[in-house]
Each structure stands twice: as structure tokens, then as C-alpha cells.
N, C-alpha and C positions, 0 to 999 in steps of 0.2 A: 864422262862425256857421252857414253853410249846412249843413255836416254834421250839426250839432245839430238844425236845422230838419227835415232829412230823417229823422233818428232819432226825433224826437218827433211827427212828423206835421204836418198843415197846419191843425189846429184853432186857433180864435181865441185860446183860453187859452194854448196852447203858444207861438204866435207872439208874444203879448204878453209872456210870460215871457222869451223869447229876446231880444226887443227891450230889455226892462229890463236883462237881463244884459249885453247889448252896451253899454248906456249905463254900467253899473257898471264895466265893464272899460276904459272910455276914461278915461285919466288926466286929460284936460282937463275932463271933466264929472262924474266920479264923485262928488265931494263934494256936488254940488248936485242929484242926481237921486234923488228918493224913489221907492220902489216902490209902484205901485198896489196896493191891498189884494187885489184878485182875482189880480193877477199874482204878488204875493208868495206867495199860497197855491200857485199853480202852480209857482213856483220851488222852494218847499219840497218839493213832490212830486218835482220833478226831483232835488233833493238826496237824497231818500230812495231814489230809483231808483239813484243813483250808488253807494250803499253796498250795496243788497240785490240788485241785478240786474246787477252788473258782469259776471257770468259769461255773460250773454246777449249781450254785445257781443263778437263774435268777433275783429275786427281790432284790433290794439294801438292804432292811432290813435284809435278810438272810446273805448277804455278811458282813454286819456290825456285825451281831451276831457271825459269825464264826471268824471274826477278834478279837472280844472280847474274845472268847474262846482261841484263839491263844495267845493273850496278857496275859491273866491270867495264861495260862500254862507256858509261857516263864518266868513269874515272879517267878515261883517256881524253876527255874533252876539256877545254879551258873552263875554269869556274865562272859562273855567272856573277855579275855585279848588279846590285840594286841600289837605287838612290831613294832615301827616305828623308824628307824635310831637309834636303840639301846635303846630307851626309851619305857617303858611299859605303856599301857593305859587300863583301865577297862571300858568296855561299860556299860553305865547306862540305856539308852533307845534309841529306834529308833525315829528320828525326821521327816524323810521323805524318799522318794524313787522316782526314775524315771529311766526308761530304765534299764541299767545295773549298776546303782549306788544307794547307800544308804548313808544316813547321820545319824550319831548317836551322842548322847550326851555322852561324856566320861570324865574320870578323870585319871590323871597320877598316877601310882603306883610305889613307895609308895607316898601317898598323903600328901605332906608337906605344900602345900599352900592353899588347898581347892578351887582350881580354875577349873571350868569346861571348856572343849574344845569341839569343833565340829570335829568329825572324819568322813571323807568322804571315802567311799569304792567304788571303781570302779572294776567291774568284767571284766576281759580281756579275750576274746575268740579268737581274731584275731590280727594280727600284726598291722593293721590299728588302732585298739583301743589302743594298747600299744603306738603307735606313738602319738595319740591324748593325752594320759595321760602325756607322756613325754613333749609334747609341752605346755600343761597347766602348769605343774610344772616349766618348764623353763621360761615361760612368767611371772609367779607370782614371781619368784625369782628376776626378773629384776625390780619389782615394789617396790616403797618405798614412800608411801604417806598416810596420816591419813584418807583419804576418800576412800582408796582401801583396801580390805581385805588382810591381810598379810598371807603368807604361813609359818607356824612354822616349820613343818617337812613334808617330803614326800618321798616315795620310792615305787618301784614295787618289788613284791616278788612272788615266786611260790605259788600257792594255796595249803595250807597244807591239808593233809587228815584228815577229822574230825573223831571223835570216831564213831563207828558203833552202834549208839543208835537211836531210832526212832525219838527223839525230834529234832535231827539235821535237819530233813526234814522241820520242822515247823518254823525254825528261819532263816530269811533272813541274819542275821549276821553270820550264820554258813553254809550257802548254798555253796556247792562246784560245780562250773561249770564242765562240762564233758570235757574230752580230755586234761587233764594236763594243765588247764588254769592258768593264773596268776591273781593277783589282785594288785591294786594300793591303797595305803592309803595316805591320806593327812590330816594334822592336822591344824586347824584354831582356832582363838579365838571364843568363843561362845557368841552369842547375844541373851539373854533370851527373850527380847521384840519382837523378830521376825522381819518380813519385813514390808515395807510400805504397801504391799498388805494385810497383816494380819490385820493391823489397819484399812485399807480402808473398808474391807468387813464386819467389825463388828460395823460400825457406819453409821448413815444416810448419804445419798448423800450430798456432799459439806460441811459436818461437821466433816470429819475425821481429817482435818488439817485447822488451821487458815491461813489467808493469809501470815502471817509472817513465820509460820512453813513450808508452801508449798514452799515459795521462799527460805527459808533457806536450805531446802533439795535440791532444784534445784541448788543453788549456790555451795553447797558442791560437788554435783555430777559433775558440770562443772569443779571444781578444780581438781577432780580426773581424769576426761577425759583429761584435759590439760596435766597432767603428762603422761597419757597413749599415747596420740597422739604425744607428743614430742619424744617418743621412737620409733615412726614409727609403732605403733600398734593401731588397732581399736577393740573395744569390740564386736560389732555386735549383742548384745542381751541385751541392756539396757531395763529394765522393772521393775515395782514395786516389783515383786517377787524376784528380784536380788538386792534390796536395803535394807540393814539391818539398823535398827534404834536403837539408845541408848539414853535414856533421860540424859540430863546434867543439872546441877543445875543453870548455868548462861546462859543468853542470850547474849553471847559475839559475837564478829565479827567472830570468828571461827565457831560458832554454832548458827546462827540466828534462833530464834524460839524455842530453847531449845532441839533440837535433833542433835545428831551426825549421819550423813548419810554415809554409807559405801557401796560401790559398790562391788559385789562379782560375782563369777562364771565366770572364764576366760577360760572355755572350748571352747567357740566359738571365742576367740580372735585370730586374724590373722594379717598379714601385712596390713597396713592401705590402701595402694593403690594397685589395681589389674588392669593390662592392659588386655583389651578384644579386640581381633582382628578378631574373627570369630563367626558365629552362634553357633558352637559347644562349644566354650569357654563361650559364654553368657549363654548357657544352663547349663554348669557346675557351673557357679556362682549361677544361680537360684536353682539348685539342692542342692548345699551346703547350701544356705540360708534356704531352706526348712527344712533341717536337723537341723540347728544350730540357726536360728533366729526365735523367737516366732512370729507367723503370725500377730496378731493384732498390733504389734509394729515394724514390718518390713518395711523398706523404700521402696518406689515404684520402684526404680531402681533395687531392689533385687527380685521384683515380675516379672518385665518385663525388662530384661537387654538388652540394645542395643548391636549390634554386633561390634561396633567400638567405644569404650569408655574406659576411665580410671575410674574405680569404686573408689569413694572416701569414705573410711570407716569412716573418721571423720564426713562427711556429713550424712552418714547412722546413726551414733551414735547421731547426733544432732536431726534427725527425731525421733529416738526412745526415746530420752529424752523428746522431746515435747509431744509425745504420753503418756509417763509415767507420766509426770506432769499433763497433762489433766486428765488422768485416776484417779489421786488422788483426783480430784474434782467430779468424776463420779462413785463412788463405785467400782473402779478398772477396769472399762471398757475403752478401748481406744476410741478415737473420731470416729474411723471408724467402730467399732462394733455397734455403735448406728445408723450408716448411712446405714447399709446393707439393710434395708427395702426399700430404694430408688433405690437399684441396684439389685433387685430380689434375695436378700439374699446372694449375692456374696461379700465376704470380699475383694477379690482381686480387683474387679471393684470399690468398695468403696474407697480403698486406691489409686488406679490409677486415680480416678476422683479428688482426693484431696479435696473433699467437706465434710464438717462436720459442726455441730452447737454446741455451748455451751448450756448446760442445763440452764433452768430458775433459778434453785437454785444456780448454779455456777456463773451466771451473777450477782446475788444479793450479793453473798458472797465475790467475788474477783473483784478487781478494773480493770478498762479498761487497765491500763498499764501492770498489771500482765498478763491479757489475751493476750495482744498484744505481750509481750515478748515470750509467748509460741507459739502463732500463727506464729511468725517469724521462729521458728524451723520447722514448718510444711509446709514450702514452697514446692510445688509440684516439682520444679526444684532443684536439689542438689546444683547448683551454687548459688541459692538464699538464702540458709540457712546460719546462722551465724556459725562460728567455736566456739569451747568451750569458748575461751576468750571473744568473742563478746557476746555470749549467757549469760555468767556470768555477764558482765557489764550491760546488759539489765535487768537481774533479780535483780541486786543490785539497779538500778534506780527504778525499780518497788517496791522494798522493802522500799526505802526511801519514795516513794509516799504513800504506804500503811500505814507506820508509821505516816506520816504527816496527813493522813485522820483520823487515829485513835486518834491522839492528838487533832485535830480540834473537833471531836465528843465529846471527854472528856471535852474540854473547854466549849462547848455549854451545 
């Protein structure tokens, strides 16, 4: 608590609030320690600072400390309830945030099944943001595939006026945008195991997934993309952080390797083909991609779009899938993040060059046919990449080869 004391000063009010917080944080005494009224007021002020003045805390440790204060303070408040399409949900905890959106773990009220859901909240300040939210919900309602995240409920509502208490400032779940803004709520199934990226960054390079698991994930993502592309839609942001995983008991044909892989986040999804007939239109494609497609997984034609071309979103997704599968063997890093040293630190130049190398650990862990199937998706020219069907077939052949090699080793 000493860093927090130094940050807040030596005033009696601040010291009392820190002492109360220290008591709250102690598991042995937390349930029995009430906050003194004056110190509760001071603590609520601290919580307010943690949200509005985080930028004034330069070192990351201080930022983490203030986040801890805010989290503990919010844990003392009654949970928020949200109504979506007439059904009530109670917010349990925040899972993540980005830009004007937040994702919470929630549960329906009354809780008859004991099933958690993911509640996504998008804060809408402008008409363009509302159009984006409507497009995302419309896209997801057209999807019906086991490897694509389903939308359970979704609607846009006027942002309600929160109670005039200081803790409202501290909670992203209760923050009200200025100017009579709206908010969009979307409800999805929850996947407690998280994303492929989560697993990647917590395990050694080339050890996060076995060859069978890697190929199984790739095959399932191809199946999902086949469904998306058949509807004339492209995802445009395939990456490990958008791939949810769920362990399954059997290694069946539907889930090779024992994972169910589910592609999520269709906020970037758009019409699969886009005709470009001028430099201005090409720049518009690049600007849109810069906003909606994650840079390390973005196809080269979205970095440098020609002025007379039909942009093939399916080919862009194939490139992104190749980058994503490569990254699962490389600690979550795309092939071109590792190549920036050869291009003066420029990711764009690394992508446009199309040059990359497999890591030594990955070459030892994954067979030549597996790497070749991924390499095919990373063809510099869009026309040279396989579509989702061809990519799936190549990955299935590689899976047979990997299983054959494993059986041969077992016999020896």
C-alpha cells in the first residue's frame, strides 16, 4: 500500500481510505470490516481518479495499482443489471475493453440454468457507430455454423441516466457518454477458456498446440469461413485473439485435436468483394482496413491497394488465417512481426515483401506438410492463395500426415 500512500499524499483522509482498503483486501478480515463514512467518501474519490486520471500515472505499476483500487471498490457495489430484448442480465465482471466497447461476464436474472454469457457493450456517440453496430448484428443473425460465434440477443437503446453517485465515474459498466448517446448490447455464449492467443502467450514458443491441435483449429476455422464466404461476406480480421477455444472430450472429426474453435467479432465483416476504380477509392480501402483489420494479420493488398482492382475479401481472410496459424507456433506473433528487423522496423514493408521464416522450434515441432499448407495461404499475390475449401483440404492432408508420423514413432 505504500506506493498508493505516496501517490495520494499524507492527508488524514487519504491515509484512512488506504487503511480501509488494506483491511478490505485482507481475506481474513474483509467480510467483517465496515468502511467509515468519511473514508468511504475518500475511497470513492480514489475510484473516480482511477478512471479519469489514469493518464497522469506515468509508470505502469502505478496504473496497475489504481486499477486494483478500482476493481476492489467496484466489488463492494451492487452488480449492474442490463435488459436486452426484454431479458435481464446481471453483470458479474469485466472481461475486456477496447475503444468504445466493453465485454462483461453476465448471467440471466432470474438465474434458472446457471449459465454465464458474454455481454458486449458498445458506446455510440455518432450515427456511423450506430450503423456499424446494426451491421454487425445483422451480419451475425445471418450466420448459423458451429465454428462461428452466435448472437443470442442484441439491441440498441438510449443511454440511461445513471444515479448521481461518485462511484458511477469509476465503473466502465456505468459510464454515460455525453450528448444523449446510445449504447448497443449484444449477448453471446461465454467461453471461459478464452482465446487461442491467451493459450499462446502463456506457453513456450511452438508448445502451445500440438500439430494435431493446430491443424484441428485451422480446419474448423476454414469450415466457418466457408460458411461466411458463401454468404458473400468476408471477416477481414481473422487473428488468434478472435478465435475462442473450448476443450472437448473426444478427438472426433468435428474437433480434431480436442478443441472446438469458434471465430468471433464480426464488427469488421463486410461484403466479400469490393471494386476499386480510382486512387481515391484505393485509399478508402486502406483507411478502412487500418481501422478494422489488425495490422500484423492484414493482407498486403489492404496495405497498398491498387487503383484498378477487385479486392477479394475471401483471399484477405486466407492470408489472415495463414498468419494466425503461424502465430500459434510463434508465441502469438505473426510471421511478419518477426521479419521487421530486415525492413528497418517497418511492418508494412515486411508484409509487402512477403518474406518470412519459420522459427527453429516450429520447424522441429510441425511437419513439412503442415508448414506448406500454411505457407500456401501466405502467397504474396491474392490470386495465388487457396480459398477456404482448398485450405481446409490441405490442412486435412497435413493432419493425416502428422498422425501417420506420430503412429510411426509410436511403433518404433
